[in-house]
C-alpha positions in Angstrom: -24.3 88.5 3.6 -27.4 87.4 1.7 -28.3 84.0 2.3 -27.7 83.4 -1.8 -23.9 84.9 -1.2 -24.0 82.3 1.6 -25.1 79.2 -0.6 -23.2 80.5 -3.6 -19.3 80.8 -1.8 -20.0 77.3 0.6 -20.8 75.3 -2.4 -17.3 76.5 -4.4 -15.5 76.6 -1.0 -16.8 72.7 -0.2 -16.4 71.0 -3.7 -15.2 67.8 -2.1 -11.4 67.7 -1.3 -10.4 64.6 -3.3 -12.0 65.6 -7.0 -9.7 64.4 -10.2 -7.3 66.2 -9.7 -6.4 68.7 -12.9 -3.8 67.9 -15.6 0.4 68.4 -15.0 1.5 68.0 -10.9 0.9 72.2 -9.5 -2.3 73.1 -11.5 -5.0 71.7 -9.6 -8.5 72.1 -7.4 -5.5 71.5 -4.0 -3.8 74.6 -5.1 -6.7 76.5 -6.2 -8.6 76.0 -2.7 -5.4 77.8 -1.2 -4.9 80.8 -3.4 -8.0 83.2 -2.3 -9.4 83.6 1.0 -12.1 86.0 1.5 -11.5 87.1 5.0 -14.2 90.6 5.4 -17.6 91.7 2.7 -19.0 95.1 3.2 -22.8 95.5 4.0 -23.5 98.8 3.0 -26.7 101.2 2.9 -27.3 103.2 0.0 -24.4 105.9 -1.2 -22.3 103.9 1.8 -19.0 103.0 1.2 -16.8 100.3 2.3 -14.1 97.6 2.6 -13.7 94.3 0.2 -11.3 92.0 2.5 -8.6 89.6 0.9 -5.9 87.1 1.7 -4.0 85.8 -1.1 -0.9 83.2 -0.8 0.9 80.9 -2.6 0.3 77.4 -1.6 2.6 76.4 -4.5 6.6 75.2 -3.2 8.1 77.3 -6.3 7.4 81.5 -6.7 4.7 82.8 -8.5 5.8 85.3 -11.4 3.2 87.9 -12.6 -0.3 86.8 -9.9 -2.8 88.8 -11.7 -6.4 88.9 -9.5 -9.6 90.0 -11.3 -11.7 91.4 -9.2 -15.7 92.2 -10.9 -19.7 92.6 -10.3 -22.1 90.4 -12.6 -25.0 90.1 -10.7 -27.5 91.7 -8.2 -29.8 89.0 -6.1 -32.8 89.6 -4.3 -35.7 87.1 -2.8 -37.5 88.4 -5.9 -34.1 86.4 -8.6 -30.7 87.3 -9.5 -30.4 89.2 -12.3 -27.3 90.1 -14.2 -25.5 93.2 -14.6 -25.4 94.4 -17.7 -29.2 94.4 -16.9 -28.9 97.1 -14.2 -28.5 100.5 -15.6 -24.4 102.0 -15.2 -26.7 105.1 -12.9 -27.4 102.0 -10.3 -24.4 100.1 -10.2 -22.1 100.2 -7.7 -18.0 100.6 -8.1 -15.2 98.5 -6.8 -11.8 99.7 -6.8 -12.5 102.9 -8.3 -15.2 104.1 -10.3 -15.9 100.5 -12.3 -17.7 97.3 -11.6 -13.7 95.6 -12.3 -10.8 96.0 -10.4 -7.7 94.4 -11.8 -4.8 93.4 -8.3 -1.4 92.5 -9.1 1.9 91.2 -7.4 5.4 90.9 -9.5 7.1 87.8 -7.5 5.1 86.0 -4.8 7.1 83.2 -2.6 6.4 79.8 -2.1 3.8 80.2 1.1 3.5 83.8 1.4 0.5 85.9 1.7 -1.3 89.6 0.8 -3.7 91.3 1.7 -5.5 93.7 0.0 -8.6 96.1 1.1 -11.3 96.9 -1.9 -12.5 99.8 -1.7 -16.9 99.5 -2.8 -19.0 102.3 -3.6 -21.9 103.2 -3.9 -24.7 106.0 -4.3 -28.0 106.9 -3.4 -29.1 105.5 -7.0 -27.7 102.1 -6.8 -29.6 99.8 -7.3 -30.5 97.5 -3.4 -32.3 95.4 -1.2 -34.0 96.7 1.7 -34.3 95.2 5.7 -36.7 92.6 4.5 -35.6 91.2 1.3 -31.6 92.3 1.4 -29.6 92.8 -1.7 -25.9 90.8 -2.6 -24.1 91.9 -5.5 -21.7 89.0 -6.7 -18.2 89.4 -7.5 -16.2 86.4 -9.9 -12.5 86.4 -9.3 -10.3 85.3 -11.9 -6.5 84.5 -11.0 -3.0 84.2 -13.5 0.3 83.9 -13.0 3.5 81.4 -14.1 5.2 78.8 -11.6 8.0 77.2 -13.8 7.5 78.1 -16.3 3.8 76.6 -16.9 1.0 79.6 -17.4 -1.4 78.7 -14.7 -5.3 80.4 -15.3 -8.0 80.0 -12.3 -11.4 81.1 -11.7 -14.6 81.3 -9.9 -18.4 80.5 -10.9 -18.5 83.9 -11.6 -16.0 83.5 -14.7 -18.0 81.2 -16.6 -20.7 81.5 -18.4 -24.2 79.6 -17.6 -23.5 77.3 -20.0 -20.0 76.6 -19.3 -20.9 75.9 -15.6 -22.8 73.6 -16.2 -20.6 71.6 -17.6 -17.9 72.5 -15.6 -19.6 70.8 -11.7 -21.5 68.7 -12.8 -25.0 67.6 -10.9 -25.4 63.8 -10.4 -27.4 60.7 -8.5 -23.4 60.1 -7.1 -22.9 64.0 -6.4 -21.0 66.9 -7.7 -18.3 66.6 -9.8 -15.8 69.4 -11.5 -15.0 68.1 -15.1 -11.7 68.8 -15.0 -11.2 67.6 -19.2 -13.8 70.3 -19.9 -12.4 73.0 -17.4 -8.7 72.3 -18.0 -9.1 70.9 -21.9 -11.3 73.1 -23.9 -11.3 76.2 -21.3 -7.9 76.3 -20.1 -8.6 76.6 -16.5 -6.5 74.8 -13.9 -8.4 75.4 -11.1 -12.3 76.9 -9.7 -12.1 79.9 -7.6 -14.9 81.2 -4.4 -17.0 83.6 -5.8 -16.9 86.7 -2.7 -19.9 89.4 -2.7 -20.6 92.0 -0.5 -24.5 93.5 0.4 -26.4 97.3 -0.4 -29.5 97.8 1.2 -32.0 100.2 3.4 -31.1 100.3 7.1 -34.3 98.9 9.3 -37.2 101.4 9.5 -37.2 103.9 12.4 -40.4 102.9 13.9 -38.5 99.3 14.5 -35.8 100.6 16.2 -39.5 102.5 18.1 -41.4 99.1 18.7 -37.9 97.0 19.6 -37.3 99.5 22.7 -40.7 100.3 23.3 -41.1 95.8 24.2 -38.2 95.6 25.6 -39.5 98.3 28.2 -42.3 96.5 28.7 -41.1 92.6 29.2 -38.4 94.5 31.5 -41.4 95.9 33.4 -43.1 92.7 33.2 -40.6 90.9 34.7 -40.2 93.2 37.3 -43.8 93.0 38.7 -43.6 88.9 38.6 -40.2 89.3 40.6 -42.2 91.9 43.3 -45.5 89.9 42.8 -43.7 86.6 43.8 -41.8 88.1 46.6 -44.7 89.5 48.1 -46.4 86.1 48.7 -43.5 85.1 50.1 -43.1 87.2 52.4 -47.0 86.6 53.4 -46.4 82.8 53.3 -43.8 83.6 56.0 -45.9 85.0 58.5 
């Protein structure tokens, strides 16, 4: 996983637990933090396929009905910067869950304190936009969830669901630290919590010559260590005489 992906996911997962709660007895960030867990993400070479594994849990004390989870690839990042998926030609985009860049998962009923695991296939071609060994390429994937709990319709989304302007109004930066603006998130946008983004990487593997260099260096240092060891033994033997 690229540094950019680690940073984004870390920010979203480490939002203060004591942050102001959303309106309502159930729709708040406490539950959003426990709804979705990114179990593993693939690291692919162009043309490869892998699995993105997610765990969806019901942290509420009531049954969730018609839980819909939508995953969408929305941006690509390397050390040179980030570009929106809309700026990448269709032929250079990866596929998630099928042939497109978005997939939808449905759980009709989830009992309280239960979990469901999903394995989503991520596919690439030789022409997929990618990074390299020295500059990994990371695709960011947004997560969106909607469901009904005790008759209340609830929506939650990750960073990638919102526009840049919306996100700057949701996650407010101040001298006292970052905080979520629930008045804007709940009242204006109609969302009850923030979920984590996820990601996967597509990069060319290390050049073959690096493997040869590494093997050569390993052999050299092993030989040097053996030479030093033998030399020490010979000196010790002479001194004992």
